[in-house]
LOGUZA-77414 format. One line per field, with one value per residue: x, y, z of N, C-alpha, C, O in turn. Coordinates in steps of 0.05 Angstrom, whole numbers, plus 5000, padded with zeros to 4 digits. Layout:
n_xx: [X, ...]
n_yy: [Y, ...]
n_zz: [Z, ...]
ca_xx: [X, ...]
ca_yy: [Y, ...]
ca_zz: [Z, ...]
c_xx: [X, ...]
c_yy: [Y, ...]
c_zz: [Z, ...]
o_xx: [X, ...]
o_yy: [Y, ...]
o_zz: [Z, ...]
This chain:
n_xx: [6164, 6176, 6229, 6255, 6248, 6285, 6334, 6344, 6340, 6391, 6435, 6429, 6445, 6495, 6523, 6526, 6553, 6602, 6612, 6625, 6671, 6713, 6761, 6724, 6685, 6639, 6598, 6592, 6539, 6530, 6552, 6622, 6691, 6763, 6820, 6886, 6942, 6950, 6907, 6840, 6787, 6722, 6659, 6586, 6586, 6615, 6659, 6693, 6744, 6724, 6754, 6807, 6774, 6742, 6773, 6751, 6708, 6661, 6675, 6726, 6712, 6709, 6675, 6612, 6602, 6568, 6511, 6499]
n_yy: [1489, 1494, 1507, 1463, 1428, 1448, 1450, 1394, 1377, 1414, 1392, 1335, 1351, 1365, 1326, 1288, 1327, 1319, 1263, 1268, 1301, 1267, 1211, 1164, 1108, 1086, 1084, 1079, 1074, 1093, 1089, 1088, 1077, 1097, 1078, 1111, 1099, 1145, 1171, 1180, 1173, 1186, 1173, 1176, 1175, 1146, 1153, 1113, 1080, 1022, 0985, 0982, 0975, 0987, 1022, 1032, 1012, 0990, 0960, 0983, 1028, 1063, 1044, 1060, 1099, 1080, 1110, 1128]
n_zz: [6171, 6107, 6112, 6137, 6100, 6059, 6085, 6086, 6034, 6020, 6042, 6021, 5978, 5989, 6004, 5957, 5924, 5949, 5947, 5892, 5888, 5905, 5899, 5907, 5905, 5939, 5990, 6068, 6112, 6183, 6251, 6260, 6270, 6265, 6283, 6285, 6313, 6369, 6351, 6342, 6299, 6282, 6258, 6220, 6170, 6112, 6061, 6017, 5976, 5941, 5926, 5959, 6012, 6067, 6122, 6174, 6229, 6266, 6315, 6331, 6360, 6415, 6476, 6501, 6557, 6615, 6639, 6700]
ca_xx: [6163, 6195, 6261, 6263, 6261, 6303, 6360, 6348, 6356, 6416, 6442, 6432, 6462, 6528, 6528, 6530, 6573, 6623, 6624, 6630, 6691, 6735, 6756, 6707, 6657, 6631, 6588, 6578, 6525, 6534, 6578, 6645, 6711, 6787, 6847, 6915, 6958, 6933, 6889, 6810, 6764, 6697, 6632, 6565, 6577, 6642, 6662, 6722, 6750, 6720, 6787, 6819, 6756, 6732, 6787, 6740, 6696, 6641, 6693, 6744, 6695, 6710, 6649, 6603, 6603, 6541, 6499, 6484]
ca_yy: [1467, 1500, 1510, 1434, 1413, 1466, 1444, 1367, 1386, 1423, 1370, 1320, 1359, 1366, 1298, 1284, 1337, 1305, 1235, 1269, 1306, 1251, 1186, 1140, 1095, 1069, 1095, 1067, 1094, 1075, 1098, 1070, 1086, 1088, 1086, 1108, 1105, 1158, 1188, 1165, 1185, 1171, 1187, 1164, 1170, 1143, 1155, 1100, 1062, 0995, 0968, 0979, 0969, 1012, 1016, 1040, 0987, 0991, 0948, 1004, 1050, 1059, 1033, 1077, 1100, 1078, 1129, 1124]
ca_zz: [6150, 6086, 6121, 6143, 6071, 6045, 6101, 6085, 6004, 6012, 6060, 6011, 5951, 5986, 6004, 5924, 5916, 5962, 5935, 5869, 5890, 5916, 5878, 5916, 5891, 5959, 6015, 6087, 6135, 6209, 6262, 6258, 6279, 6257, 6300, 6281, 6337, 6387, 6340, 6335, 6276, 6283, 6237, 6211, 6140, 6108, 6031, 6015, 5952, 5948, 5917, 5984, 6034, 6095, 6144, 6200, 6236, 6290, 6332, 6340, 6369, 6447, 6488, 6512, 6586, 6625, 6656, 6725]
c_xx: [6184, 6223, 6271, 6273, 6280, 6332, 6365, 6350, 6380, 6439, 6448, 6447, 6489, 6535, 6538, 6546, 6605, 6635, 6632, 6661, 6715, 6740, 6752, 6686, 6643, 6618, 6581, 6569, 6531, 6554, 6597, 6667, 6740, 6804, 6873, 6933, 6943, 6916, 6860, 6796, 6744, 6673, 6617, 6561, 6611, 6642, 6689, 6713, 6741, 6742, 6800, 6801, 6761, 6752, 6772, 6719, 6684, 6663, 6710, 6739, 6699, 6681, 6638, 6602, 6575, 6533, 6490, 6459]
c_yy: [1466, 1498, 1487, 1420, 1431, 1454, 1412, 1367, 1389, 1401, 1344, 1323, 1356, 1342, 1281, 1300, 1331, 1282, 1242, 1278, 1286, 1228, 1166, 1132, 1076, 1091, 1079, 1088, 1074, 1083, 1078, 1085, 1077, 1097, 1087, 1112, 1113, 1177, 1171, 1180, 1170, 1187, 1165, 1156, 1169, 1138, 1135, 1087, 1026, 0976, 0963, 0974, 0993, 1003, 1021, 1012, 0997, 0984, 0968, 1026, 1048, 1057, 1059, 1077, 1096, 1096, 1121, 1138]
c_zz: [6116, 6094, 6127, 6117, 6059, 6052, 6092, 6048, 6000, 6029, 6041, 5983, 5962, 5992, 5974, 5914, 5930, 5955, 5906, 5861, 5890, 5905, 5898, 5904, 5911, 5983, 6041, 6108, 6163, 6224, 6262, 6260, 6269, 6273, 6288, 6305, 6359, 6373, 6334, 6314, 6276, 6264, 6235, 6183, 6124, 6079, 6032, 5990, 5952, 5944, 5949, 6007, 6052, 6115, 6167, 6206, 6264, 6319, 6344, 6355, 6403, 6461, 6500, 6543, 6594, 6642, 6680, 6740]
o_xx: [6199, 6240, 6295, 6293, 6295, 6350, 6388, 6367, 6394, 6462, 6470, 6457, 6506, 6557, 6556, 6556, 6626, 6659, 6645, 6675, 6734, 6718, 6770, 6670, 6637, 6630, 6562, 6580, 6536, 6576, 6592, 6665, 6744, 6804, 6883, 6936, 6927, 6911, 6860, 6798, 6743, 6672, 6623, 6544, 6627, 6627, 6707, 6691, 6755, 6746, 6801, 6814, 6778, 6751, 6785, 6715, 6696, 6667, 6709, 6757, 6691, 6664, 6653, 6601, 6557, 6548, 6472, 6451]
o_yy: [1449, 1485, 1485, 1407, 1418, 1449, 1404, 1351, 1375, 1401, 1333, 1305, 1346, 1336, 1264, 1292, 1338, 1277, 1224, 1270, 1290, 1218, 1152, 1147, 1053, 1111, 1063, 1107, 1050, 1086, 1054, 1108, 1053, 1121, 1066, 1136, 1098, 1199, 1149, 1204, 1146, 1211, 1142, 1141, 1187, 1119, 1142, 1084, 1009, 0956, 0941, 0967, 1010, 0980, 1012, 0995, 1011, 1000, 0971, 1042, 1027, 1073, 1077, 1055, 1107, 1100, 1104, 1130]
o_zz: [6106, 6081, 6125, 6112, 6044, 6035, 6092, 6040, 5985, 6020, 6044, 5970, 5948, 5983, 5973, 5893, 5921, 5954, 5894, 5842, 5876, 5899, 5907, 5892, 5904, 5991, 6038, 6117, 6163, 6213, 6265, 6253, 6266, 6279, 6280, 6312, 6370, 6383, 6323, 6315, 6272, 6259, 6243, 6173, 6126, 6071, 6048, 5981, 5965, 5957, 5960, 6027, 6052, 6125, 6186, 6189, 6281, 6338, 6368, 6362, 6413, 6453, 6507, 6553, 6581, 6661, 6680, 6762]
């Protein structure tokens, strides 16, 4: 139990530090993807500048393959 709480607190701490280190002022949660030519970047947490907007959207993510 203690180990789990410790990991959660460390994860939240890193999230706060990461958001302070970059010139961002907005955070978005949920799976989104950004496609740049042949490169696809996907994440569940996005830090971005609200002036420029978030370039990643859920629509850019490739559809999941159906399991048979």
